[in-house]
C-alpha positions in Angstrom: 85.4 85.9 81.2 86.4 82.3 81.1 87.0 79.4 83.5 88.8 76.1 82.5 90.0 73.2 84.7 92.1 70.1 84.1 94.1 67.8 86.2 97.2 68.8 86.4 98.7 65.5 88.0 99.1 63.6 91.0 101.1 64.4 94.4 100.9 62.0 97.5 98.5 60.0 95.8 95.9 63.1 95.5 94.7 64.4 92.1 95.5 68.0 91.5 93.6 70.6 89.6 94.7 73.3 87.5 92.1 76.3 87.3 92.8 78.7 84.7 90.9 82.1 84.7 91.1 84.3 81.9 89.5 88.0 81.2 88.3 89.6 77.7 91.6 91.1 77.8 93.6 88.0 77.6 95.1 88.5 81.1 95.4 84.8 83.0 95.6 83.5 86.2 96.4 79.9 86.9 95.7 78.1 90.0 96.9 75.0 91.2 94.8 73.3 94.1 98.1 71.9 96.0 99.2 74.7 97.9 96.8 77.3 96.7 99.3 78.0 94.5 99.4 80.9 91.6 100.8 79.0 88.8 100.6 81.7 86.4 99.6 85.3 86.1 100.0 86.7 82.6 98.7 89.5 80.2 98.4 89.1 76.3 100.1 92.2 74.4 100.0 92.3 70.8 99.0 88.8 70.8 102.0 87.7 72.7 102.2 86.3 75.9 104.3 87.9 78.8 104.7 86.1 82.3 104.3 88.5 85.3 105.5 85.9 87.7 107.9 83.3 88.0 106.8 79.6 87.4 107.3 75.7 87.0 105.6 73.9 84.2 106.1 70.9 85.7 103.9 69.4 88.5 106.3 68.1 90.8 108.5 71.3 91.2 105.5 72.9 93.4 106.1 69.6 95.6 107.7 70.9 98.8 109.4 73.7 97.0 112.0 75.2 99.2 111.5 78.7 97.7 107.5 78.3 98.3 107.0 79.5 94.9 103.8 81.3 94.7 102.3 79.5 97.2 99.9 80.0 100.1 101.6 80.3 103.6 99.7 79.8 106.8 98.3 79.7 109.2 101.1 82.0 110.0 103.3 83.7 107.0 107.4 84.1 107.8 109.4 83.4 111.1 107.9 82.6 114.8 111.1 83.0 117.3 111.6 79.8 119.2 108.7 78.0 117.2 106.5 79.0 120.2 104.3 81.7 121.7 102.0 82.3 124.7 98.4 82.9 124.0 95.5 83.3 127.0 98.0 82.2 129.3 98.9 79.1 127.5 102.5 78.6 125.6 102.1 77.2 122.3 104.9 75.1 121.0 105.1 74.5 117.0 106.9 72.0 115.1 110.2 73.9 113.8 110.9 73.7 110.2 114.0 76.2 110.4 115.4 75.4 113.9 115.0 76.9 116.5 112.2 78.5 114.4 109.0 77.8 112.8 108.7 79.4 109.3 105.8 79.7 106.9 103.2 78.0 108.9 105.5 74.8 109.9 105.9 71.7 108.0 102.3 71.1 107.8 101.1 74.6 106.7 98.9 75.9 103.8 101.2 75.2 101.2 101.5 71.5 101.8 97.3 70.9 101.3 95.8 70.1 98.4 92.8 72.4 98.6 89.0 71.8 97.9 87.8 74.2 95.0 84.7 75.8 93.6 84.2 78.2 90.7 82.2 81.2 90.5 81.6 83.6 87.2 79.9 86.8 86.2 79.9 89.1 83.4 83.0 90.9 84.9 84.8 88.4 87.1 86.0 84.9 87.3 87.3 83.1 90.7 88.1 80.0 92.0 87.4 79.6 95.7 89.9 77.1 97.4 88.7 75.4 101.3 90.7 73.7 103.8 89.8 73.0 107.1 93.4 72.3 109.5 93.3 71.1 113.0 95.7 71.6 116.1 96.6 68.1 115.7 97.7 68.8 112.1 99.7 71.8 112.2 99.9 72.5 116.4 98.4 75.8 116.1 95.5 75.9 118.3 91.8 75.3 117.5 90.4 74.0 114.4 90.2 76.2 111.7 88.5 76.5 108.4 90.0 78.6 105.8 89.1 80.1 102.5 91.5 81.5 99.9 89.7 83.0 96.7 91.3 84.1 93.5 89.4 86.6 91.6 90.3 87.9 88.4 88.2 91.0 86.8 88.0 92.6 83.3 90.1 95.7 84.7 92.9 93.2 85.0 92.9 93.1 88.6 93.6 89.7 90.5 92.4 90.2 94.0 93.5 87.1 96.6 91.1 87.2 99.9 91.9 84.8 102.9 88.8 84.4 105.3 89.4 82.1 108.3 87.2 81.2 111.2 88.5 79.2 114.6 86.9 77.2 117.4 89.8 78.8 119.7 91.7 81.6 119.6 94.8 81.1 117.6 97.1 82.9 115.1 96.4 84.0 111.6 98.6 86.0 109.2 98.7 84.4 105.6 100.2 85.2 102.3 101.0 84.3 98.9 105.0 83.9 98.1 104.4 85.4 95.0 107.6 85.8 92.8 107.5 88.3 90.2 109.4 89.0 87.0 107.7 91.4 84.8 110.4 91.9 82.2 110.3 90.9 78.7 112.3 87.6 78.9 112.7 87.1 82.8 116.1 86.4 82.7 117.3 88.4 85.5 116.3 91.4 87.7 118.7 93.9 86.2 115.8 95.6 84.1 113.3 95.1 87.0 112.4 98.4 89.2 110.7 98.5 92.8 108.9 100.8 94.5 107.5 100.5 98.2 105.3 102.9 99.9 107.6 102.4 103.4 110.1 104.2 105.3 111.3 102.0 107.6 112.3 98.3 107.6 112.8 95.9 110.5 116.3 95.1 111.6 117.1 91.0 111.7 119.2 88.9 113.7 121.4 86.3 112.2 118.3 83.7 111.9 116.2 87.0 110.1 114.4 86.9 113.6 112.9 90.7 114.4 114.6 92.4 116.9 111.9 94.9 117.9 114.1 97.5 116.3 112.5 99.7 112.9 115.4 101.3 110.9 114.9 104.4 108.8 115.5 103.5 104.9 116.6 106.9 103.7 119.9 107.0 102.2 120.2 103.5 102.1 120.1 100.4 99.6 116.7 99.5 101.5 115.4 103.2 100.2 112.6 102.0 97.5 110.4 105.5 98.3 111.7 106.3 94.6 111.6 103.5 92.0 115.0 102.1 91.7 116.5 98.6 90.3 117.4 95.8 92.2 120.8 96.0 91.2 121.1 99.6 91.9 119.9 98.8 95.4 122.2 95.7 95.9 125.2 97.7 94.4 124.9 99.9 97.5 124.2 97.2 99.9 127.2 95.1 98.7 129.5 97.9 99.9 128.4 96.8 103.5 128.5 93.0 102.7 124.9 92.5 102.1 124.2 90.3 98.9 120.6 90.0 98.7 117.3 91.2 99.6 115.5 89.3 102.6 113.6 91.9 105.0 110.5 93.1 106.4 109.2 96.6 105.4 106.7 98.6 106.9 104.0 99.7 104.5 100.6 102.0 105.0 98.1 99.5 104.2 95.9 100.8 101.5 93.2 99.9 98.9 93.9 103.2 96.6 97.7 103.5 97.1 100.1 100.7 96.0 102.2 99.3 98.7 104.5 98.1 96.3 105.0 98.1 92.4 107.0 96.4 90.2 107.9 97.6 86.1 110.3 96.9 83.9 112.7 99.8 82.4 111.6 99.9 79.1 108.6 101.0 80.0 106.0 98.2 78.8 104.3 96.8 82.2 104.0 97.1 85.7 102.1 95.5 88.9 101.0 97.4 91.5 100.3 95.4 94.8 97.8 96.5 97.3 97.2 95.2 100.8 95.2 95.7 103.9 97.8 94.7 106.3 101.2 96.9 107.2 104.1 95.0 105.7 105.7 93.6 102.5 108.6 91.3 102.8 110.8 91.1 99.8 113.3 88.6 99.2 115.5 88.2 95.7 116.0 84.4 94.5 116.4 82.1 91.6 113.7 79.6 92.3 114.0 78.1 89.0 117.9 77.5 88.9 119.9 77.5 92.2 123.0 77.5 90.7 122.4 80.9 89.7 121.1 81.8 93.1 124.2 80.5 94.8 125.8 83.0 92.3 123.8 85.9 93.5 122.3 86.1 89.9 118.4 86.4 90.4 115.8 86.0 88.2 112.8 86.7 90.7 111.5 89.2 93.5 109.3 88.0 96.1 106.8 90.2 97.4 104.9 88.7 100.3 102.3 91.2 101.6 101.3 90.5 105.5 101.3 91.9 108.8 104.9 91.9 110.1 106.4 88.9 110.8 107.2 87.7 114.3 104.1 89.7 115.6 102.9 88.0 118.2 106.3 88.6 120.3 105.8 92.4 119.3 103.1 94.2 120.7 103.5 97.1 118.2 104.0 95.0 115.3 100.2 94.5 114.5 97.5 92.2 115.7 97.5 88.6 114.2 95.4 86.7 116.9 92.1 85.2 115.6 89.5 85.4 118.2 87.8 82.1 118.6 84.4 81.9 116.5 85.2 85.2 114.4 85.8 85.5 110.9 88.5 87.7 109.8 89.3 88.4 106.4 92.3 89.5 104.7 93.1 91.0 101.2 95.9 91.1 98.5 95.3 92.4 94.9 97.8 92.9 92.0 96.7 95.4 89.4 98.7 94.9 85.7 98.9 98.2 83.9 100.3 98.2 80.1 102.3 101.2 79.6 103.0 101.0 75.9 102.2 99.6 73.0 
């Protein structure tokens, strides 16, 4: 097990540090302090390194990246309708960054922070712990909230991400990492990547991608990934109805033992299983490294955002995203890399 660190560069007059966690099998995770970004998650197979996520080499590409490429989202991931909500008899007004709504924590969310960092190493795990305290004056959410995001890589090829927060006033907390997966050999597109979801329903969304409150059954539709199918197979079914991308919230069963989602390559070389203690995963197709290809619907990246169902503060049956004052709350996402064949 090994941890290394280096200066990745400078953004907005702040030094950004890169931490690289490597286990005894050569599986590696690289984390940038800017945006608590997962810059790399890769595996060593027969002496060749295979990336499991989509990445940029240039630090500047992570500065206000419009795709939130593998970056931390918070205090609240997803959209909040009208950029406002009621909490404890008070109407809170957020800064809209997807007018009229607030998205992914707003313009001053976790993504735009250079986090402080410390490391820890044991015989079986290496980790980097990122910390930041945000105030109501900074992001308009109530309370001064201290947050810790910890990335831990183990020798059994698990990358666990924990989010812990505590606030001096009631606030909202529903963070995630906006991780884009491509586990195929060349990562050129998604034609050879399949997806499986432990989900029977998705949320109905309006034109602004705000949940209506309705949950829609998946069976028999292009949204049905209860058994594995490739992204292209699913999109082919949806295109008959004029749908050309995935940008959808799926209700899942939280579990530490059954994946909420799994991605794999059709050649059977590798897969990544995603576990979460919350009830949703947002699935989004994109090409964050080549916007021109994205415009042509030629996707090379599949985002899987494990979280509580989006806009939960406006829907009582979506889940509880309220963080009570002076109480610590922790959420966990875990990625398990599995090599399928030599």
